[in-house]
SETI-800722 format. One record per residue (C-alpha): residue in one letter; x, y, z. Coordinates in pm, 1 decimal. Layout:
<atoms>
atom filo=A&east=X&north=Y&up=Z
...
</atoms>
This chain:
<atoms>
atom filo=M&east=0.0&north=0.0&up=0.0
atom filo=K&east=131.5&north=341.8&up=-96.6
atom filo=T&east=126.1&north=644.5&up=133.3
atom filo=F&east=-102.6&north=919.8&up=2.4
atom filo=S&east=42.5&north=1269.5&up=-24.2
atom filo=L&east=-169.4&north=1559.6&up=-142.8
atom filo=K&east=-24.3&north=1773.8&up=-422.4
atom filo=K&east=-63.6&north=2150.7&up=-445.4
atom filo=E&east=-275.6&north=2133.5&up=-763.4
atom filo=N&east=-524.0&north=1890.4&up=-599.7
atom filo=I&east=-608.5&north=2115.5&up=-304.1
atom filo=K&east=-968.5&north=2237.3&up=-291.7
atom filo=K&east=-1042.4&north=2508.9&up=-38.0
atom filo=K&east=-1388.3&north=2595.3&up=94.4
atom filo=W&east=-1502.6&north=2904.0&up=282.5
atom filo=L&east=-1640.7&north=2836.4&up=630.6
atom filo=L&east=-1814.8&north=3074.1&up=872.2
atom filo=I&east=-1814.0&north=3041.7&up=1251.3
atom filo=D&east=-2022.6&north=3258.9&up=1481.8
atom filo=A&east=-1824.9&north=3322.7&up=1802.7
atom filo=K&east=-2129.2&north=3442.4&up=1999.2
atom filo=D&east=-2117.3&north=3280.9&up=2347.5
atom filo=A&east=-1840.3&north=3044.4&up=2234.3
atom filo=V&east=-1562.5&north=2943.8&up=2474.2
atom filo=L&east=-1230.2&north=3086.4&up=2353.2
atom filo=G&east=-1012.4&north=2776.1&up=2383.6
atom filo=R&east=-1263.5&north=2544.6&up=2221.0
atom filo=L&east=-1321.3&north=2790.5&up=1937.1
atom filo=A&east=-944.5&north=2816.9&up=1885.2
atom filo=V&east=-897.5&north=2438.1&up=1867.6
atom filo=I&east=-1173.7&north=2396.7&up=1610.3
atom filo=S&east=-1044.4&north=2692.8&up=1408.5
atom filo=A&east=-682.8&north=2573.6&up=1412.5
atom filo=N&east=-784.7&north=2227.5&up=1292.7
atom filo=I&east=-988.2&north=2377.8&up=1007.4
atom filo=L&east=-704.5&north=2611.9&up=905.1
atom filo=R&east=-449.2&north=2328.4&up=905.2
atom filo=G&east=-686.3&north=2089.3&up=723.4
atom filo=K&east=-684.3&north=1825.1&up=996.0
atom filo=N&east=-1061.9&north=1782.5&up=960.1
atom filo=K&east=-1014.3&north=1640.7&up=607.0
atom filo=P&east=-927.8&north=1281.1&up=520.8
atom filo=E&east=-660.7&north=1394.4&up=273.1
atom filo=Y&east=-464.1&north=1595.7&up=534.8
atom filo=T&east=-97.7&north=1643.8&up=446.1
atom filo=P&east=126.0&north=1811.8&up=706.8
atom filo=N&east=355.0&north=1988.1&up=457.6
atom filo=Q&east=79.2&north=2145.5&up=244.4
atom filo=D&east=-167.4&north=2426.9&up=308.1
atom filo=C&east=-472.1&north=2204.4&up=260.1
atom filo=G&east=-692.0&north=2382.4&up=516.1
atom filo=D&east=-1002.6&north=2584.3&up=439.5
atom filo=N&east=-1056.5&north=2960.8&up=452.4
atom filo=L&east=-1226.8&north=3064.0&up=775.0
atom filo=I&east=-1440.8&north=3362.9&up=872.2
atom filo=I&east=-1509.1&north=3425.4&up=1242.0
atom filo=I&east=-1778.6&north=3681.5&up=1327.2
atom filo=N&east=-1895.0&north=3837.5&up=1658.5
atom filo=S&east=-1552.2&north=3831.0&up=1822.8
atom filo=D&east=-1676.3&north=4085.8&up=2079.7
atom filo=L&east=-1912.8&north=3822.4&up=2221.9
atom filo=I&east=-1647.3&north=3558.9&up=2296.0
atom filo=H&east=-1656.4&north=3400.8&up=2642.4
atom filo=L&east=-1363.3&north=3316.9&up=2870.3
atom filo=K&east=-1423.8&north=3059.5&up=3143.3
atom filo=G&east=-1339.5&north=3119.9&up=3508.0
atom filo=K&east=-1123.9&north=3420.7&up=3596.3
atom filo=K&east=-923.6&north=3416.9&up=3272.4
atom filo=A&east=-1062.0&north=3753.7&up=3163.4
atom filo=D&east=-874.5&north=3917.9&up=3451.2
atom filo=N&east=-592.2&north=3675.1&up=3536.1
atom filo=K&east=-467.8&north=3572.5&up=3188.7
atom filo=I&east=-174.2&north=3788.7&up=3083.4
atom filo=Y&east=-43.0&north=3841.6&up=2730.4
atom filo=Y&east=321.1&north=3950.2&up=2714.3
atom filo=R&east=505.7&north=4120.9&up=2430.1
atom filo=H&east=845.7&north=4285.8&up=2409.5
atom filo=T&east=936.2&north=4608.8&up=2229.0
atom filo=G&east=1293.5&north=4500.6&up=2166.6
atom filo=F&east=1445.1&north=4760.1&up=2397.2
atom filo=P&east=1589.1&north=4686.7&up=2743.8
atom filo=G&east=1308.7&north=4675.8&up=2999.1
atom filo=G&east=1051.1&north=4690.1&up=2719.6
atom filo=I&east=824.8&north=4405.9&up=2829.6
atom filo=K&east=457.2&north=4497.7&up=2804.2
atom filo=E&east=162.3&north=4305.7&up=2942.9
atom filo=T&east=-211.1&north=4317.5&up=2891.8
atom filo=T&east=-518.9&north=4116.0&up=2986.0
atom filo=P&east=-818.8&north=4011.3&up=2774.4
atom filo=N&east=-1040.3&north=4269.0&up=2953.0
atom filo=K&east=-800.0&north=4550.8&up=2862.2
atom filo=M&east=-788.4&north=4429.8&up=2502.3
atom filo=I&east=-1168.9&north=4429.6&up=2478.6
atom filo=E&east=-1178.0&north=4784.4&up=2619.6
atom filo=K&east=-934.6&north=4891.1&up=2344.3
atom filo=N&east=-1155.5&north=4723.8&up=2077.0
atom filo=K&east=-899.0&north=4452.9&up=2005.2
atom filo=S&east=-1119.8&north=4149.9&up=2061.5
atom filo=E&east=-1006.8&north=4001.4&up=1727.9
atom filo=E&east=-651.0&north=3985.7&up=1862.6
atom filo=I&east=-758.8&north=3760.7&up=2151.1
atom filo=I&east=-893.5&north=3499.2&up=1910.9
atom filo=K&east=-604.7&north=3542.1&up=1668.3
atom filo=L&east=-343.8&north=3489.2&up=1943.4
atom filo=A&east=-522.8&north=3176.6&up=2067.6
atom filo=I&east=-532.2&north=3029.3&up=1715.7
atom filo=K&east=-176.0&north=3138.9&up=1636.5
atom filo=R&east=-39.8&north=2950.5&up=1936.5
atom filo=M&east=-210.0&north=2628.9&up=1819.6
atom filo=I&east=-58.1&north=2643.0&up=1470.0
atom filo=P&east=309.3&north=2552.7&up=1413.1
atom filo=S&east=544.4&north=2847.5&up=1376.5
atom filo=G&east=713.9&north=2887.7&up=1039.8
atom filo=T&east=623.6&north=2991.9&up=688.7
atom filo=L&east=348.4&north=2732.1&up=644.6
atom filo=G&east=189.0&north=2824.2&up=978.8
atom filo=R&east=188.4&north=3195.1&up=888.2
atom filo=K&east=29.3&north=3112.9&up=551.3
atom filo=Q&east=-239.8&north=2904.0&up=720.0
atom filo=L&east=-312.2&north=3178.0&up=974.6
atom filo=S&east=-356.9&north=3431.3&up=693.3
atom filo=N&east=-657.6&north=3225.4&up=575.3
atom filo=C&east=-846.9&north=3329.1&up=891.1
atom filo=K&east=-1052.8&north=3650.5&up=884.4
atom filo=I&east=-1191.9&north=3776.1&up=1216.7
atom filo=Y&east=-1462.6&north=4044.5&up=1254.9
atom filo=K&east=-1602.4&north=4221.1&up=1563.6
atom filo=D&east=-1968.7&north=4202.3&up=1462.2
atom filo=S&east=-2182.1&north=3996.7&up=1224.9
atom filo=N&east=-2092.1&north=4207.8&up=918.8
atom filo=H&east=-1823.2&north=4066.0&up=692.4
atom filo=R&east=-1722.9&north=4128.4&up=332.7
atom filo=H&east=-1703.4&north=3768.8&up=213.8
atom filo=D&east=-2065.2&north=3712.9&up=107.2
atom filo=A&east=-1953.8&north=3652.9&up=-251.7
atom filo=Q&east=-1765.0&north=3339.0&up=-144.4
atom filo=N&east=-2089.0&north=3181.6&up=-9.0
atom filo=P&east=-1937.8&north=3058.6&up=318.6
atom filo=E&east=-2077.1&north=2743.0&up=473.3
atom filo=K&east=-2189.1&north=2806.3&up=833.3
atom filo=I&east=-2057.0&north=2579.4&up=1107.1
atom filo=D&east=-2243.7&north=2576.5&up=1437.9
atom filo=I&east=-1980.3&north=2484.6&up=1697.2
atom filo=Q&east=-2242.3&north=2467.5&up=1973.5
atom filo=L&east=-2385.4&north=2155.8&up=1809.2
atom filo=L&east=-2044.8&north=1979.2&up=1806.1
atom filo=N&east=-2021.8&north=1962.9&up=2186.7
atom filo=R&east=-2238.3&north=2101.4&up=2466.2
atom filo=K&east=-1929.4&north=2247.7&up=2638.9
atom filo=N&east=-1853.4&north=2473.5&up=2342.2
atom filo=K&east=-2123.1&north=2715.8&up=2455.8
atom filo=A&east=-2075.9&north=2935.5&up=2760.9
</atoms>
């Protein structure tokens, strides 16, 4: 039996839409990362971008379990001595950066490197239910139906 390896010309990408209203952040990120990498397809190949294009709407309505909204800390560094900066999800929501919370969660579940950056660029995140990808006819995925714990 021969091992199957997907070629670049055989890749077929779909457009998928996920509504993040009342979704738990970590569970949404796992589902999104698997879709972006293509791990939900039977013809998954680790060295190819065989994942689908993903649209996530209502990022303002995401839910964090427990005390993560206050206690979770995101660090970044400016590159200068003593330039470490920190923020929490609540501060990011106040600054209208709720898309960044979801993007960081997904980014940390995708391998770093050129392929991971390419796969992450296939994810479009919007604050409300308006998006500009109606022409692609995205297929809606209801993550609340996948598991009862996906809903807050």
